[in-house]
C-alpha positions as CSV (number, residue, x, y, z in Angstrom):
1,X,-0.2,0.0,-0.1
2,X,1.3,3.7,-1.0
3,X,1.8,6.0,2.0
4,X,-0.4,9.2,1.1
5,X,0.7,12.6,1.4
6,X,-1.8,15.2,1.6
7,X,0.6,18.1,2.2
8,X,3.4,17.3,0.1
9,X,4.5,20.7,-0.1
10,X,3.5,21.9,3.7
11,X,1.2,24.4,4.7
12,X,0.9,26.0,1.4
13,X,-1.8,23.7,-0.8
14,X,-3.7,23.6,2.6
15,X,-3.9,27.2,3.4
16,X,-4.3,28.6,0.2
17,X,-7.0,26.3,-1.0
18,X,-8.6,27.2,2.2
19,X,-8.0,31.2,1.0
20,X,-9.8,30.4,-2.3
21,X,-12.6,28.7,-0.9
22,X,-13.5,32.2,1.0
23,X,-12.7,34.2,-1.4
24,X,-15.0,32.2,-4.1
25,X,-17.8,32.0,-0.8
26,X,-17.4,36.2,-0.1
27,X,-18.0,36.8,-3.5
28,X,-21.0,34.4,-4.0
29,X,-22.4,35.7,-1.2
30,X,-21.7,39.5,-1.7
31,X,-23.1,38.7,-5.1
32,X,-26.5,36.8,-4.3
33,X,-27.1,39.9,-1.4
34,X,-26.7,42.4,-4.7
35,X,-29.2,39.6,-7.0
36,X,-32.1,39.7,-4.3
37,X,-32.3,43.4,-4.0
38,X,-32.1,43.8,-7.9
39,X,-34.9,42.5,-10.6
40,X,-35.6,41.3,-14.3
41,X,-32.3,40.7,-16.4
42,X,-29.5,42.5,-13.2
43,X,-31.3,39.3,-10.5
44,X,-30.2,37.2,-13.2
45,X,-27.1,38.8,-14.1
46,X,-25.9,38.7,-10.3
47,X,-26.9,35.3,-9.5
48,X,-25.1,33.6,-12.1
49,X,-21.8,35.8,-11.0
50,X,-22.6,34.1,-7.2
51,X,-23.1,30.4,-9.3
52,X,-19.8,30.9,-11.3
53,X,-18.0,32.5,-8.2
54,X,-19.3,29.7,-5.7
55,X,-18.2,27.1,-8.3
56,X,-15.0,28.4,-9.3
57,X,-14.3,29.1,-5.7
58,X,-14.9,25.1,-4.6
59,X,-13.1,23.3,-8.3
60,X,-10.1,25.8,-7.1
61,X,-9.7,24.7,-3.6
62,X,-10.0,21.1,-4.3
63,X,-7.8,21.2,-6.9
64,X,-5.3,23.1,-5.2
65,X,-5.7,21.1,-2.7
66,X,-5.0,18.3,-5.6
67,X,-1.3,19.6,-5.7
68,X,-0.4,18.8,-2.6
69,X,-1.2,15.2,-3.3
70,X,1.1,12.4,-3.4
71,X,1.3,9.0,-3.1
72,X,4.9,7.2,-2.6
73,X,5.7,4.6,-5.4
74,X,4.0,6.3,-8.5
75,X,3.3,9.4,-10.0
76,X,0.1,11.2,-10.1
77,X,-1.7,12.3,-13.9
78,X,-5.2,13.8,-14.8
79,X,-7.9,12.8,-17.1
80,X,-7.3,16.6,-18.5
81,X,-11.2,15.8,-20.2
82,X,-12.5,14.7,-16.7
83,X,-11.4,17.4,-14.6
84,X,-12.7,19.7,-16.8
85,X,-15.9,17.9,-16.4
86,X,-15.7,18.1,-12.9
87,X,-15.5,22.0,-13.0
88,X,-19.0,22.2,-14.9
89,X,-20.1,19.9,-12.2
90,X,-19.0,22.4,-9.6
91,X,-20.9,25.5,-11.2
92,X,-23.7,23.4,-12.6
93,X,-25.4,22.2,-9.2
94,X,-24.6,25.8,-7.4
95,X,-26.5,27.4,-10.1
96,X,-28.9,25.6,-9.8
97,X,-29.0,26.1,-6.1
98,X,-28.4,29.7,-6.1
99,X,-31.5,30.4,-8.7
100,X,-34.1,28.1,-6.5
101,X,-33.3,30.9,-3.6
102,X,-33.2,33.4,-5.9
103,X,-36.3,32.9,-7.3
104,X,-38.8,30.9,-5.2
105,X,-41.3,32.0,-3.3
106,X,-41.2,29.7,-0.5
107,X,-37.4,30.4,1.1
108,X,-37.5,27.0,3.2
109,X,-38.3,24.8,0.8
110,X,-36.1,26.0,-1.8
111,X,-33.1,26.2,0.5
112,X,-33.4,22.6,2.0
113,X,-34.0,21.0,-2.0
114,X,-30.8,23.8,-2.8
115,X,-28.8,22.8,-0.2
116,X,-29.7,18.9,-0.4
117,X,-28.8,19.3,-4.5
118,X,-26.1,21.3,-4.0
119,X,-23.9,20.0,-1.7
120,X,-24.8,16.5,-3.4
121,X,-23.7,18.5,-6.5
122,X,-20.0,19.6,-4.2
123,X,-19.8,16.1,-3.3
124,X,-20.1,14.5,-7.1
125,X,-17.5,17.4,-8.4
126,X,-14.9,16.2,-5.5
127,X,-15.1,12.5,-6.4
128,X,-15.1,13.3,-10.8
129,X,-12.3,14.8,-9.3
130,X,-10.6,12.0,-7.8
131,X,-11.8,9.8,-10.8
132,X,-9.2,12.3,-12.8
133,X,-6.4,10.9,-10.9
134,X,-4.1,8.6,-12.8
135,X,-1.7,6.1,-11.1
136,X,-0.1,2.9,-10.5
137,X,-2.0,1.2,-8.7
138,X,-6.3,0.6,-7.3
139,X,-8.0,3.7,-5.2
140,X,-10.1,2.6,-2.3
141,X,-12.6,4.6,-0.7
142,X,-13.9,4.0,3.3
143,X,-17.3,4.2,3.1
144,X,-17.9,6.0,6.1
145,X,-15.8,8.5,5.3
146,X,-17.0,9.1,2.1
147,X,-21.0,9.2,3.7
148,X,-19.3,12.0,6.3
149,X,-17.9,13.8,3.6
150,X,-21.4,14.1,1.5
151,X,-23.1,14.8,4.9
152,X,-20.7,17.8,5.2
153,X,-20.8,19.2,1.7
154,X,-24.7,18.8,2.1
155,X,-24.7,20.9,5.2
156,X,-22.2,23.5,4.0
157,X,-24.2,23.9,0.8
158,X,-27.7,24.7,2.7
159,X,-25.7,27.1,5.5
160,X,-24.5,28.8,2.4
161,X,-27.6,29.3,0.6
162,X,-28.8,30.1,4.4
163,X,-26.5,32.5,4.4
164,X,-27.0,34.0,1.1
165,X,-30.6,34.3,2.5
166,X,-29.8,36.3,5.6
167,X,-26.3,37.6,5.7
168,X,-26.0,41.3,4.6
169,X,-23.6,43.7,6.4
170,X,-19.7,43.4,4.8
171,X,-18.6,41.9,8.3
172,X,-20.8,38.6,8.6
173,X,-20.7,37.9,5.0
174,X,-16.4,38.1,6.0
175,X,-17.6,36.1,9.0
176,X,-19.7,33.7,7.4
177,X,-17.3,33.4,4.6
178,X,-14.8,32.1,7.1
179,X,-16.9,29.5,7.9
180,X,-18.0,28.5,4.8
181,X,-14.4,28.2,3.8
182,X,-13.5,25.7,6.3
183,X,-16.5,23.5,6.0
184,X,-15.9,23.3,2.1
185,X,-12.1,22.7,3.0
186,X,-13.1,20.1,6.0
187,X,-15.6,18.1,3.3
188,X,-12.1,18.0,0.9
189,X,-9.7,16.4,3.5
190,X,-12.5,14.4,4.8
191,X,-13.0,12.6,0.9
192,X,-8.9,12.4,1.1
193,X,-8.8,10.8,4.3
194,X,-11.1,8.5,2.8
195,X,-8.5,7.7,-0.4
196,X,-6.1,4.8,0.3
197,X,-3.8,3.3,-2.7
198,X,-2.6,-0.3,-3.4
199,X,0.4,0.7,-5.9
200,X,1.6,-1.0,-8.6
201,X,4.5,-0.2,-9.7
202,X,4.7,-0.8,-13.9
203,X,7.3,0.9,-15.9
204,X,4.4,2.6,-18.4
205,X,4.1,5.9,-18.5
206,X,0.9,7.5,-17.1
207,X,-2.0,8.7,-19.5
208,X,-3.2,12.2,-18.9
209,X,-1.3,15.6,-17.8
210,X,0.9,16.4,-15.0
211,X,-0.6,18.4,-11.9
212,X,1.9,21.5,-13.3
213,X,1.3,20.8,-16.8
214,X,-2.6,21.2,-16.3
215,X,-4.1,21.7,-13.0
216,X,-1.4,24.4,-11.8
217,X,-2.1,26.8,-15.3
218,X,-5.7,26.2,-14.8
219,X,-6.1,27.3,-10.5
220,X,-4.2,30.4,-11.5
221,X,-6.2,31.2,-14.5
222,X,-9.6,31.0,-12.1
223,X,-8.0,32.4,-9.2
224,X,-7.5,35.4,-11.2
225,X,-11.0,35.5,-12.3
226,X,-12.1,35.4,-8.8
227,X,-9.8,38.3,-8.0
228,X,-10.8,40.3,-10.8
229,X,-14.5,39.6,-10.6
230,X,-13.8,40.3,-6.7
231,X,-12.6,44.2,-7.5
232,X,-15.8,44.4,-9.9
233,X,-18.5,43.5,-6.9
234,X,-16.4,45.7,-5.0
235,X,-16.7,49.1,-7.6
236,X,-20.4,48.2,-8.7
237,X,-23.0,50.4,-6.9
238,X,-25.3,48.8,-4.5
239,X,-29.0,49.1,-5.2
240,X,-29.3,51.5,-2.5
241,X,-26.0,53.2,-4.1
242,X,-28.4,53.4,-7.1
243,X,-31.5,54.5,-5.7
244,X,-30.1,57.6,-3.8
245,X,-28.1,58.4,-6.6
246,X,-30.8,58.8,-8.6
247,X,-33.2,61.0,-6.1
248,X,-30.4,63.2,-6.2
249,X,-30.4,63.4,-10.1
250,X,-34.0,63.5,-9.5
251,X,-33.6,66.8,-6.6
252,X,-31.1,68.2,-8.5
253,X,-33.1,68.6,-11.9
254,X,-35.8,69.9,-9.6
255,X,-33.6,72.7,-8.3
256,X,-32.5,73.7,-11.9
257,X,-36.7,73.4,-13.4
């Protein structure tokens, strides 16, 4: 059995993956708050941005953490198409959950169903990402820890959607994002601790791309997207600010008239 190291690069990957999860959560919450205060096309666009931010943050967290994953006695490669599918799954299921909360009139029902669907989707993303791993040997899972990781994903997703509905202030969003980042990271490492590998050393070259060839550039690109979107959201006026500006402009025009 190969020795698994989940932090081969030290604390760099766990800390950086947690930071990416927190950024995605914070951005998603802020965009959802903006969406709930908007209508029509503007609400839809904010919800799409929220879903892409949360989904990207979760996926980037997973694969940044995977940069520190190693197994003694074998190289590790990643199936590129399956890895991309895991990213699309993450975005799609989060989008479904966010839209359910953003448009449903029965918020409690939408929260429960959206949290369940999103949590299962996040877990699917994780295990699709693990299915993309190519190594010399057989990967086995502890079913109890797998079940626990799925439960954590569902609870974390439900908490995220609840926070999107109920938390408005920047300080509260920051605190909620730190908690959500910890929950998502806990789900990842619980799922990783469920893994064991029976290594079968072979001389043949593994198919797929190395983490540095594919995962690292993609994670950097998605991380840049999160930072740029964060800047856009921070500089974009809120609904209240736009209303105040319109009111002030109307008053000025009345005074001139």
